[in-house]
N, C-alpha and C positions, 0 to 999 in steps of 0.2 A: 336917204337918197335911193331911188329905185333905178336900177340900170337895166336897159332893154337893148337887145340886139336884134329885135324883130325886123324882118325884111332884109337882113344882111346874109350874105353867103360867106362862110368861113372855110378855108382849106386848113385842115389840121393834119400835119405829117406825123408819122409814128404814133398813130392814134389807137392802136390795139391794146396798149398796156400802159401802166405807170402814169407819168405826167401827161403825155399826149392824150390818153384816154380820159383822164380827169378833166382836161381842158375841153375836149369835145362834149363831155357830159354837161359841163357848166355852161358852155356856149348854147347848147340846145335848150337847157332850162331857161336861159335868158332870151330865147326866141330865135336864135340864128339857125339857118339851114347849114348843116355840116357836110362838107365833102371830105370824107375820110381817106387818107392815103397811108398804105403800109404794104408789106410784101406778102402777107398771108390772107388770102381771100376768105377763108373760113372764119378767122378771127375778126376780120372787118365786118362780115355779115352779122356776127354775134353782137359786136358793139353797136352797129347800126340799129339792130332790132330792139336795143334797150334805151336808145336815145329818146328824150322827150319830144313830143310832137304837139304840144299844147297850142302852138300857133300854126298848125297845119303845114309844118315843114315837110319837105321831101328830101331827106338825107340821101346821099349817094356814096358809093365806095369806088375807089380807084386803086388797082393793084400795081405796085411798083417796088422793086428791090433797088435801094439807093446805091447798091454796088454795081448796078447795070444802068448806064446812062441812057441807053436806048429805051429801056422800060420807063424810066422817068420822063423822057421826052414824049413818049406815047401817052402816058397818064396826063401830062400837062396839056397836051393837045385836046384830049377828051374833056378835061376840066374846062378849058376855055370855051369849048362848044356847048357846055352844059349850063353856063350862066356867068354873070358878071361878079367876080369875086372881089369883096371889099376888105376881107380880113385874111391874112396869111400867117400861119404859125409854123415856122421852121423848127422842127424837132427831130433829131436823128440820134440814135443810140451812139454812145461814146465808144472810143477805141478800147481794146482790152487793157486792163491794168498792167503795170510793169514799169521798171526804170527806163529812162530815155536812152540809156546806153545799149539797151537790147532792142530798140526800135529799128527796123530795117528801112532801107530806102523805099521798097515797095509798100511797106506799111504806111509810110507817110503819103505816098501817092494815093493809096486807097482812101485814107481818111480825108485828104484834101478833096477828092472827088465827091465823097459822101456828104461832106459838109459845105465847103465853099462852092464847088461847081453846081451841086444840086440846088442850093439856096439861090444862086445866081440865075439858074434856068427858070425857077419858079417866079422870081421877082420880075425878070425881063418879060415873061409871058403875061403876068397879071397886072403890071403897072398901067397899061393902056385903059383897062376898065376902071381902075381906081381914079385915074385922071378924068375920065369921062364923068364919073359920079361926083367929082370934086372932093373926094376924101378917100383915105385908105389907112389900113393899119397893118404893119408888119411886125411880128413879135418873134424873137429868136430865143429858144431855150438853150442856154449855154451852161455855164458853171461858175461857181465862185472862184475858180482858178484864174479867171480873168483878172481878179484883184490880187490874189496871192497864189502862186503855183502850189499844187497839192502833191505831197509825197507819193511816189509809186504810180503816178499817172502821167508819165512823160509824154506820150503821144497826145493824150487828151489836153494837157496843159498847152501844148503847142498849137493845136488846131483851134481850141476854144479862143485863144488870144487872137488868132487870125480872123475868126468869125466876128469878134467884137470890133476889130478895126474895120473890117468890111462894112459892118452895120453902121458904124459912126460915119463913115464916108458916105454911105447911102442916105443916111438921115440928112446930111448937109445938102445933098443934091435934090432930095424929094420934098423937103420942107415947104418949098414955095408952092407945091401942088396940094397942100393940106394932107400929105401922106406922112404918117409918123412911123418911125423905126425905133423900137426899143428891145432891150435884152432882159430876160429874166434869168437870174443866176441862182439855181437851186443849190442849197447846201446838202447835207446828208438827209436824203429823203427816202422814206420807206418804200423802195421799189426794187425790182429785180436787179437793177444796176448796183444799188447799194449792197445787196446780198452778194453779188459777184465780187465786189471790192472787199467785203469782210472775209469772204472765203479765201481770197488771194492773200490778204494780210495774215490770216490764220495759218495758211500753208507755209508762208515764208518765215513766220516768227515762231511757229510751234505752239502758239496759244490756241485756245479753243475759240470757236466763233462767238460764243457767249461772252468770253473775256474781251475779245476784240470790240464787240458792240458796246460793252460797258465802258471801255476805255475811250472809245470815240465820243460817247455821250458826255464824258467828263469834260471834254474840250468845248462843249456847247453851253453858253450861258443859260439856255432854257432847259438843259439836261435831258433832251429828248430828240428823236429824229422828227423831221417834218413829215407831213402828209401831202400826197399829191394834190388833194383838194385845196390845200392852202396856197399852192402855186397857181392853181386854176382860178382862184378868186382874183388874184392880181391880173391874170391874163384877161379875164372878163372886163375888169376896169380899164386896162390899157386898150382894149378893143372898142371901148365905148366912146361916146361923145364927151363924157366927163373928163377924158384924158386928152382932149384935143390940142392942148398946148404942151404936152410932154413928148419929147422926142430926143433921140440920141443918148438915151440913158441906159445904164446897166444896173439893175436893181437886185441886190442879194435877198433871197428868202431862205434864211439859214439859221434862225434862232439866235442870231447875234454872233455867230462864230468868227466870221471874217474880221481880221484884226486891222481894218482900215476904216477911216471915216468916210 
């Protein structure tokens, strides 16, 4: 099966590194025009310069720090003026690791804004164009903690579950318009986020980072960490017409680690 996203415009949030960047690269290879969103203009330009343009795409960048709602609103307004978006990837860096007992009220307010509020603003702005075209794809990058909370990720576990519930509600409302809403749940993926988690565990346990990594891999049936490109492959499928009857799902990409069916 050949999957093509030619002629589609895709907004990819958090697209300067890790999973977001891998998704943007895979979308461009499949023919989509990518609107990249992140807070660092230099990094955005670098990613844009390396995206495939085999289908004469004109990729664009939009600078916004998700900690600043006014920046996000400005970016969204500029995106809407730049073209009809049919694919949205909500992808935001997770909260810092740590036990939930150490999470402050202001911490929770911040992560709620960065995830739920920003996701909502993008969706509300982009839905009209999706309805006009008779189809749309909304893909949220969350975490396997949606299925089973992960140790030492108190704030992340909480907000990820909220995003999953928000997405399921959204899928129920938008299905009639041929707009699908699905969640990708990364397991331990070889990104800067995983490096930060390993460093935090090592610091609190007294073990070396190498020992922590080996221990984490032992709990994965495939005995390795995932690659960002492996999640990007699923994102391309979910963004395509081949996934037109899949909505309201949360799909782990975790090497089999999550202990639920």
